C-alpha positions as a printed Julia matrix, in Angstrom:
88×3 Matrix{Float64}:
 45.25  -46.77    1.29
 47.69  -46.76    4.27
 49.81  -44.04    2.52
 46.78  -41.96    1.98
 45.93  -42.21    5.75
 49.59  -41.29    6.77
 49.63  -38.5     4.21
 46.36  -37.14    5.75
 47.67  -37.41    9.25
 50.81  -35.48    8.19
 48.91  -32.8     6.29
 46.42  -32.37    9.19
 49.31  -32.09   11.76
 51.16  -29.53    9.59
 47.93  -27.56    9.18
 47.56  -27.52   12.98
 51.16  -26.42   13.43
 50.56  -23.55   10.81
 47.23  -22.47   12.25
 47.81  -19.94   14.97
 46.26  -20.54   18.53
 45.29  -23.61   20.27
 42.92  -25.9    18.44
 40.61  -28.33   20.47
 40.74  -31.16   17.93
 41.65  -34.75   18.6
 43.78  -36.88   16.36
 40.86  -38.39   14.48
 39.55  -34.81   13.68
 43.16  -33.95   12.51
 43.22  -37.01   10.4
 39.83  -36.5     8.87
 40.54  -32.8     8.11
 43.97  -33.78    6.66
 42.26  -36.44    4.45
 39.79  -34.04    3.13
 42.55  -31.3     2.59
 44.49  -34.01    0.67
 41.57  -34.78   -1.64
 41.0   -31.1    -2.24
 44.67  -30.46   -2.88
 44.82  -33.57   -5.31
 41.78  -32.34   -7.09
 43.14  -28.79   -7.53
 46.53  -30.31   -8.75
 44.63  -32.65  -11.19
 42.7   -29.65  -12.59
 45.86  -27.74  -13.08
 47.44  -30.74  -14.96
 50.28  -31.27  -12.52
 49.27  -34.75  -11.52
 46.68  -37.34  -10.72
 44.28  -36.7    -7.8
 45.81  -39.73   -5.9
 49.46  -38.84   -6.76
 51.55  -37.05   -4.17
 53.1   -34.02   -5.67
 54.41  -30.67   -4.44
 51.64  -28.48   -5.6
 48.95  -30.77   -4.44
 50.64  -31.15   -0.97
 50.84  -27.36   -0.64
 47.26  -26.88   -1.55
 46.34  -29.79    0.73
 47.94  -28.08    3.68
 46.35  -24.77    2.89
 42.96  -26.33    2.57
 43.45  -28.19    5.79
 44.24  -24.97    7.61
 41.07  -23.43    6.31
 39.02  -26.58    7.21
 40.46  -26.41   10.76
 39.34  -22.74   10.99
 35.87  -23.69    9.83
 35.73  -26.59   12.24
 36.77  -24.35   15.22
 34.13  -21.84   14.17
 31.35  -24.43   14.12
 32.49  -26.04   17.34
 32.57  -22.71   19.21
 29.27  -21.66   17.86
 27.55  -24.93   18.93
 29.36  -24.68   22.37
 28.07  -21.13   22.82
 24.5   -22.1    21.87
 24.55  -25.01   24.48
 25.96  -22.8    27.12
 22.95  -20.53   27.39
């Protein structure tokens, strides 16, 4: 469980480094997006037959980072849309 949390934090941090621009996400949001990305990466790696969903492997890690980058983009879009609607 601790390893899963640490992996999620690392994946989330890498995704934030890869994603261009400044993200207004805190460490908890980074951790959560990294955890969701790691589950997505593990699931895809499992479907491709390269490992178990909870097993850390290269393909799962790469897919997890890519999924986290996409999730950060979605989170930013949702946050900016809700920020714009409350500003009026």
